[in-house]
C-alpha positions in Angstrom: 34.4 46.8 17.2 35.3 43.1 17.5 38.7 41.8 16.3 39.8 38.3 15.9 41.9 35.9 13.8 41.4 32.3 12.6 43.5 29.7 10.9 42.5 28.8 7.3 44.2 26.3 5.0 44.9 27.6 1.5 46.4 25.2 -1.0 47.8 23.1 1.8 49.3 26.1 3.6 48.0 27.4 6.9 47.5 31.2 7.1 45.8 33.4 9.6 42.9 35.6 8.6 42.5 38.7 10.8 39.2 40.5 10.8 37.6 43.6 12.4 33.7 43.7 12.5 31.5 46.6 13.7 29.4 45.1 16.5 26.5 47.5 15.8 26.2 47.3 12.0 27.8 43.8 11.5 29.9 45.5 8.8 33.3 43.9 8.1 35.7 46.8 8.5 39.0 45.2 7.6 40.5 41.8 6.7 44.1 40.9 6.5 46.0 37.6 6.0 49.4 36.7 7.5 51.5 33.5 7.5 51.8 33.7 11.4 50.0 34.8 14.5 52.2 36.9 16.7 52.0 40.1 18.7 53.7 41.9 15.8 51.1 40.6 13.3 48.3 41.7 15.8 49.9 45.1 16.2 50.2 45.7 12.4 46.6 44.6 11.9 45.2 46.7 14.7 47.1 49.8 13.6 45.7 49.5 10.1 42.2 49.1 11.5 42.5 52.1 13.8 43.8 54.3 10.9 40.5 53.8 9.2 38.4 54.8 12.2 37.5 58.2 13.6 38.7 58.5 17.1 39.6 55.4 19.0 36.7 52.9 19.2 36.3 50.3 21.9 38.2 47.2 20.7 36.9 43.8 21.8 39.5 41.0 21.5 39.7 37.5 22.8 42.2 36.4 25.4 44.9 35.4 23.0 48.3 36.4 24.3 49.3 37.9 21.0 46.9 40.8 21.8 48.5 41.7 25.2 51.4 43.9 24.0 49.6 45.6 21.0 46.5 46.6 23.0 48.7 48.2 25.7 51.0 49.9 23.2 48.1 51.4 21.2 46.7 53.0 24.3 43.0 52.7 23.3 40.0 51.4 25.2 39.6 47.6 24.9 37.8 44.6 26.5 39.0 41.1 26.5 36.1 38.6 26.2 35.6 35.1 24.9 32.0 35.4 23.8 29.5 38.2 24.1 29.8 40.8 21.3 32.7 38.8 19.9 30.4 36.0 18.9 29.5 38.0 15.9 33.0 37.7 14.5 33.0 34.0 15.2 29.8 33.6 13.1 31.5 35.5 10.3 34.5 33.1 10.5 32.1 30.2 10.3 30.7 31.5 7.1 34.2 32.3 5.7 35.4 28.7 6.4 32.2 27.2 4.9 32.6 29.3 1.7 36.4 28.5 1.4 35.7 24.7 1.8 33.3 24.9 -1.2 36.1 26.0 -3.5 
């Protein structure tokens, strides 16, 4: 499962959209929106994602420092990568930003 966040502007206000995508099925598993991007925001998002999963799946996250503490605290298997399987979520964010600009 790949997790990531991106900044989106909504009515002149910047918010962060957090998303989890299944790397095998390309299914969007969970989306959340927060006003900031902190380790606490990441922890709350990851906990919510993991509550919906059976077991503890391999999490793939980028190297953002806001993931350091939550990934260690959750004690699950994870990989930190910039591209690779995570590029799927970047493609989804591209579509999201394109669609939101159209409104």
